C-alpha positions in Angstrom: 2.5 -14.5 -18.8 0.5 -13.4 -15.7 1.8 -12.8 -12.6 0.9 -15.0 -9.6 -1.5 -13.2 -7.8 -0.5 -15.1 -4.3 1.8 -12.4 -2.1 4.3 -13.7 -0.2 7.1 -13.5 2.0 10.2 -13.7 -0.3 12.9 -14.4 2.2 15.8 -12.4 3.5 19.3 -11.1 2.7 22.5 -11.2 4.6 21.9 -7.7 6.2 18.5 -9.3 7.7 15.9 -7.4 5.4 13.1 -9.5 4.9 11.0 -9.1 1.7 7.6 -9.3 0.4 5.8 -9.5 -2.7 1.9 -8.8 -3.7 3.4 -9.7 -7.4 1.5 -6.7 -8.8 2.5 -6.2 -12.7 4.2 -2.9 -11.2 6.3 -5.0 -8.9 7.5 -7.2 -11.4 7.9 -4.4 -13.9 10.2 -2.3 -11.9 12.0 -4.8 -10.0 11.0 -3.4 -6.5 9.1 -5.4 -3.5 5.7 -4.2 -2.1 7.7 -4.2 1.0 10.6 -4.7 3.0 11.7 -5.0 7.0 14.6 -4.1 8.4 15.1 -4.4 12.2 11.5 -3.5 13.6 10.6 -1.0 10.9 8.6 -1.9 7.8 8.2 0.1 4.8 5.6 -0.4 2.3 6.2 0.8 -1.4 3.5 3.2 -3.0 0.6 1.2 -3.3 -2.0 1.2 -6.3 -5.3 -0.7 -6.7 -3.4 -2.6 -9.5 -4.9 -6.0 -10.0 -2.4 -8.5 -9.2 -3.6 -11.2 -11.6 -3.2 -8.8 -14.5 -0.2 -9.5 -16.9 2.9 -7.3 -16.3 2.8 -6.3 -20.0 -1.0 -5.1 -19.5 -1.6 -4.1 -16.1 -5.3 -3.4 -14.8 -6.7 -1.6 -12.4 -9.3 -2.3 -9.9 -12.3 0.2 -9.7 -11.1 2.6 -12.0 -13.1 6.1 -11.5 -13.7 5.2 -7.7 -11.2 6.7 -5.4 -13.0 5.7 -2.2 -12.7 1.9 -3.6 -9.3 2.2 -4.6 -8.3 3.5 -0.9 -9.8 0.6 0.6 -8.0 -2.2 -1.7 -4.8 -0.4 -1.3 -5.0 0.0 2.7 -6.1 -3.9 2.4 -2.8 -4.6 0.3 -0.9 -2.5 2.6 -1.9 -4.3 5.9 -1.6 -7.9 4.5 2.1 -6.8 3.8 2.8 -5.5 7.0 1.3 -8.7 8.7 3.4 -10.8 6.6 6.6 -8.9 7.7 5.6 -9.5 11.5 3.8 -6.0 12.1 -0.3 -5.9 13.5 -1.6 -4.2 10.0 -3.4 -1.0 11.1 -2.1 -0.7 14.4 1.6 -1.2 13.1 1.2 2.3 10.9 3.2 5.1 12.1 3.3 7.4 8.7 1.6 7.4 5.6 1.8 9.4 2.0 -1.2 9.4 0.4 -1.0 10.7 -3.5 -4.2 11.7 -5.2 -4.8 12.6 -8.8 -7.9 14.7 -8.4 -8.4 18.0 -6.1 -11.7 16.7 -5.9 -11.3 13.3 -4.6 -8.9 14.6 -1.3 -12.3 14.5 0.7 -13.6 11.1 -0.2 -9.9 9.4 0.1 -9.4 11.2 3.4 -13.2 9.9 4.6 -12.1 6.4 3.6 -8.6 6.9 5.0 -10.3 7.9 8.5 -12.3 4.9 8.6 -9.1 2.7 8.3 -6.3 4.6 10.3 -8.0 7.6 11.6 -7.5 8.1 15.7 -11.2 7.9 16.3 -10.6 4.1 15.7 -9.1 4.1 19.3 -5.7 4.3 20.9 -3.9 1.6 19.1 -4.6 2.8 15.4 -3.1 6.4 14.9 -0.5 7.7 12.1 1.4 10.5 11.0 -0.1 11.4 7.7 0.6 13.6 4.3 -1.7 14.1 1.4 -0.6 15.7 -1.9 -2.4 16.1 -5.2 -0.4 14.8 -8.0 -0.4 15.3 -11.8 -0.6 11.6 -12.5 0.2 8.0 -12.0 1.9 5.5 -14.7 -1.9 4.3 -15.6 -4.5 7.4 -15.8 -7.3 4.6 -14.0 -5.2 5.2 -10.7 -6.5 7.6 -8.9 -4.8 7.3 -5.7 -1.4 5.7 -4.4 -0.5 5.4 -0.7 3.1 4.3 1.0 3.2 3.5 4.5 5.8 3.3 7.4 5.0 1.0 10.3 7.0 -0.8 13.0 6.9 -4.3 13.3 6.8 -4.8 17.0 4.2 -1.7 17.6 1.8 -2.8 20.7 
C-alpha cells in the first residue's frame, strides 16, 4: 500500500500540541510526525528527500547522488511543514542541523542552504546552523538530512 502523498495538519493534543504529517514512508514506519508545534515553537523532524508516494515497505529517494537537489527538496518540505503549523516558512526558522553523508558534499550543500536560508537573503531570514558529516542514513541514497526549529510568530 502506498502512503497518501498529501501532507496535512493532523490535529492537536489535549496539551495543545499540533501535529503535521508529510506522509513519508519513514514517518509511517517509525510512527512520528514531520513537525510538531508546541506554543509558538515548531520542531521539524529530520527530513530527507524521501518520496512521499513510495510505499513504506520500499521507500524511494528523490535525486539519488545529487546532494544539492536533495537539499532543495528537503527545505521545500520543511518550509511547507512550518507554514502548515502557522509559521512563515524560511522567515520563521531559528535553528538548523544539517547532516551530510559525504565530506565532499559539504560545500555544495552549504551553498544550497545559503541560497534558501543564508543571511544574504535580508534581515527577515537568518538562522543558527550546524553541519555534521555522518556515517550514513537509513537509505544509502540519502545524502542529506536536515532538522529545524522555528518560531510560529516570527515577524
